[in-house]
C-alpha positions, 0 to 999 in steps of 0.5 A: 305747806310743801308742794310736790311736782313731778317730771322726767328730769330736773337740771340744777343750774341754768348756766352754760352746761345746764342751759345747753342740756335743756336746749338739746333735750328741748330740740331732740327729746320734746316728749320729756318733761324737764325742769331747769332751776336757776338761782339767778333771775336770768340764765347764763348770768353775766358772761361772754363765752368765746370759742373757735369753730373747730372746738365744736364737732360739726355734728354738734354745731346745730346746738350752739349756732343759734346762740352766737352773737359775733363771729370773725374769720381770723385772730391775732396774737402778739408777744415781745418777740413774735406776732402772728395772724391766724385764720381760724374762725372765732365766735362769741356768745353773750349771756343775754342771747343765751337766756333769750334762746333757751327761754324761747325753746322751753315751755314756760313751766319748764323754767324756774328762776330766782330759786335756790336749791336747798337739798338734792339727791339723784331723784329729788330737789327741794327749793327755798320756797318749799317746792319739792321736785321728784324726777326720774333723774337729777343733773347737778350743773351748779358750777364747780364743787370743792376743788380741794382734791384737784391740783390746780392753778388759775386763769383769772380775769376782769373783762369790760365792754367799752363804748368808745367815742370814736371807731377803733378800726379793728376787724379781728380779735386779739386773743393774746396781747402779751406785750403788756407788762407782766404781773402775777404770772403770765399776763395778757390782754384779750380784745374782741371788736363787737362793733365799730366803736365797741371793744370788749377788753379783758385783762387775764392772768395765768397765776398760782393764786386765786385772789383777784382785785377787780379795781386793779385790773380795771385800772390796767384795762383803762391804761391799755385802752389809753395806750391804744388811743381809744377814748372811752365813753362808757363801760357797758358791762363788766365781768370777772372770773377765776377758772381752774387750770388743771395740773392733776389730782384725784378725779374720783374724789372730786366727783364724789365730793358733790354726791357719789351717785349724783349725775353732774355736768359742767365744772361740777363734773370737771368738764373744762379744758385743763389749760384754758379752763373754758368749759364750752366745748365739753358742755356742748359735747355732753349736752348732745350726748345726753340727748341721745339717751333713752333712759333718764333714770337716776342710775343710768343718768349718773353712769352716763355723765360719770363715764363721759367725764371720766373719759374726758379726764383721761384724754386731758392728762397730756394738758395736765403735764403742760400746765405743770410746765407752765405754772411750776417750771417757768418763772412767773415773769418768763411764762409768756415765753412758753406761749410765745414758742407755742404760737410759732407752731403749725396753725392746725396743731394750735386749733387741735390744741384748743379743741382738746384733740391734740394728736400724738404727733402734736404732743411730740411737737409741743414737747420737743426741742429746748423748752424756754425754761430751766431744763431742771425745772422742766424735768421736775415738772414733767416727772410729777405724777397726776392721780 
């Protein structure tokens, strides 16, 4: 028999975007009755999210600070012709902490896990146990929709948390080690020292193809660890991902593909950094913004989410151009040269880039000078028009 419950707001998807919205509303709008629905048994899945301190605006840091599990006061990059230490503060969040904090913030009745959404519209959701949820508004945060309307490449990776037999003596993350052999586009290894004998190692690619062979990348991680002189005792966790690198496309068609009138968040709203594919900064911004609303009716909620996402899309068009340069102007085996050149620029410019807040002067500086790619191919990529 179908059971019906009512609430002010239902959030579909307990990943990064949905979880942060629930957390923000629990803090700022405790009078609202919300339901957070997640198909998995835990919130956040099996993920490690990382970000630079300046990626999150100071007024929004209250939301993300309780989730942080690791932090460092600088990081390193390495390329065949250039290496550098930068002083930007860098943080990581583990999904186990994410799950713990959100569960503590929400009333037990506000969380539904282990249930799949069978159908949803702007004011109703039906779950696979027959539960029908009627709400003033629904937000769909269940990951990316149909990406066909978007012009994309891919950042794909396999990451492993390695427990080592002896200390590694590293105190700073290596955000990009591109001294490794290049495969499948631009390849680099990413390392986070989580403890004296713990190292999270991720093998990452900026590629035109979405296919990912986890066994091949795992073997390359093992080779990298061996080359560093690390003896692996055990692998504590493994994660994989394929994130979009956005070169353009039709935002409206993408939005409508997930339901024209449905409020959306996270990847389903195209809210991610066009070049890195990372969604955390925009997930924080949207969650903090939604916590200021007074009207959570379906129409108001849709208009708020759509306007926010559309504005971020337009702000990201400069990065669409850069992504076309990376994935279409540069030969795959030479893509590292673009990043190597980028990491010779001013440190503040680099921080603004990752925060998605590049100034006009930054944009001119990034594009000025002779690009490390064929002039003809660069001009062709720059001349492409995004819809």
